[in-house]
C-alpha positions in Angstrom: 72.0 99.8 100.8 71.7 102.8 98.6 70.0 104.9 101.7 73.2 104.6 103.2 75.4 106.2 100.6 76.8 109.5 99.9 76.1 111.7 96.7 78.8 111.1 94.1 78.8 114.6 93.1 80.2 115.6 97.1 83.0 113.5 96.2 86.7 115.1 94.5 88.0 112.1 92.4 91.5 113.3 92.6 91.4 113.8 96.0 90.0 110.1 97.0 92.7 108.6 94.8 95.6 110.2 96.6 93.9 109.5 99.9 93.6 105.7 98.4 97.3 105.9 97.4 98.3 106.9 100.8 96.6 104.1 102.9 97.7 101.5 100.4 101.3 102.6 100.0 101.7 103.2 103.9 104.8 101.2 105.7 103.2 99.1 108.5 106.0 97.4 110.4 103.1 94.8 111.5 103.2 93.3 107.9 104.5 89.9 107.6 104.0 89.5 103.8 106.3 92.2 102.8 109.4 94.5 104.2 109.5 98.2 103.7 112.2 97.8 100.8 109.7 95.2 99.0 106.8 97.4 99.7 107.9 100.6 98.0 109.0 98.1 95.0 105.1 97.0 94.5 104.2 100.8 93.6 108.0 102.1 91.7 108.9 104.3 90.3 106.4 106.4 92.9 106.9 104.7 96.1 104.5 106.0 98.6 104.6 109.9 96.3 101.3 110.3 94.9 101.6 110.7 91.0 98.6 112.8 90.4 96.0 111.5 87.9 96.8 110.8 84.5 96.3 113.5 81.4 92.8 113.6 79.5 93.1 112.1 75.8 90.6 112.9 73.1 88.7 109.6 72.3 89.4 108.5 68.9 86.4 105.4 69.3 82.7 106.5 70.3 82.5 105.3 73.9 79.0 104.2 73.9 79.7 102.1 70.5 82.8 100.5 72.2 80.5 99.8 75.3 78.0 98.4 72.7 80.6 96.1 71.4 82.2 95.2 74.6 79.1 94.2 76.5 77.9 91.8 73.7 81.4 90.4 74.2 80.8 89.9 77.9 77.9 88.7 77.1 79.0 86.1 74.9 81.9 84.9 77.6 79.6 84.9 80.1 76.4 83.7 79.1 74.9 83.2 82.8 75.3 87.0 83.1 71.6 88.7 83.7 71.0 92.8 82.9 69.9 95.0 85.3 67.9 98.1 84.6 69.0 101.2 87.1 67.5 104.7 87.0 70.4 106.5 86.8 72.0 109.6 85.2 75.2 107.5 84.2 76.5 104.2 84.5 79.1 105.4 87.0 75.7 106.3 89.6 73.8 103.4 88.8 76.6 101.4 91.5 75.4 103.9 94.2 71.8 103.8 93.4 71.5 100.4 93.6 73.6 99.9 96.0 76.4 98.3 95.0 78.9 97.3 98.1 81.7 95.4 95.9 84.9 96.9 97.3 83.1 96.5 100.9 86.6 95.6 102.2 87.6 99.0 101.4 85.2 101.3 101.7 81.4 101.1 102.6 80.2 104.3 100.5 80.2 103.2 97.2 79.6 106.9 95.9 83.0 107.4 95.9 84.1 104.6 93.6 81.3 106.0 91.3 82.4 109.6 91.4 86.2 108.1 90.3 84.3 106.4 87.5 82.4 109.1 86.8 85.8 111.0 86.4 87.3 108.1 84.4 84.0 108.3 82.0 84.9 111.6 81.3 88.8 111.6 80.7 89.2 108.1 79.2 85.5 107.3 77.8 84.9 104.5 80.4 81.7 102.9 80.5 80.3 100.3 83.2 79.5 97.4 81.4 79.1 94.8 84.3 79.1 94.6 88.1 79.6 91.1 89.8 79.4 90.5 93.6 83.1 92.0 93.9 83.8 92.6 90.5 83.3 95.9 88.3 84.0 95.6 84.2 84.4 99.0 82.5 84.7 99.3 78.7 87.2 102.0 78.1 87.3 104.1 74.5 90.9 105.9 75.3 93.3 104.0 77.2 97.0 104.6 78.0 98.7 104.3 75.0 102.2 104.7 76.3 104.3 103.7 79.1 104.2 106.9 80.9 100.5 107.5 80.6 99.9 104.1 82.0 102.1 104.3 84.8 99.9 107.1 85.7 96.9 105.0 85.2 98.1 102.5 87.0 98.9 104.1 89.8 95.0 105.6 89.7 93.7 101.5 89.7 96.2 100.7 92.3 94.8 103.6 94.6 91.3 102.0 93.6 91.2 98.9 93.3 94.8 97.5 94.9 94.1 94.0 94.6 94.4 94.5 90.7 98.1 94.8 91.9 98.5 92.7 95.1 96.8 89.9 93.6 96.6 90.4 90.2 98.9 88.6 88.0 102.6 87.9 88.7 105.1 90.4 88.9 102.7 92.1 91.4 104.5 95.7 90.4 102.7 99.0 89.3 105.1 98.8 86.5 104.1 95.1 84.8 100.5 96.5 85.7 100.8 99.7 83.7 102.1 97.2 80.6 99.5 95.2 80.9 96.7 98.1 80.6 98.7 100.1 77.2 95.9 100.1 74.7 93.7 97.7 76.8 90.1 98.2 75.5 88.4 97.2 79.0 89.6 97.2 82.6 88.7 94.8 85.1 88.7 95.3 88.9 87.9 93.1 91.5 88.1 93.4 95.2 89.3 90.4 97.6 
């Protein structure tokens, strides 16, 4: 329902990520899955402290050319995919304009997610390639190339979509996730 969405322009991406981080790292005494020590281990070395956003890097690859290549590869792997055309200023805004509700279990206002992706378009050369019911696929022209940057990007990903870490591949930690995104030219997100 696009009419229920706010505008991505009114949201501060860094502020959203910090707010989400605080929510997902809060210690909940009623959590029957993880005790406080194990919960803090998931987001080590940061724990509950928001580390801030990753620095901007210059793109060595043209973001739009990489997006076209990734879209072709995506379609080759998933021939049942369908093309969708949306009148929007950018790929990030298509999510809001189309009324996509993938992260519905976390926030009903897709414009917030569009604001973060718009920031990633500028900082990492990210481009929206595909969306599903609760999935989002991006190409990334400037991925993190070292452990320090990857940890900061992983923290952003955790704040944006904690299921990538909580329910991704073992081990379910930020540091393991960071290792997997070093040099990765695509980022995939899914919300449970």
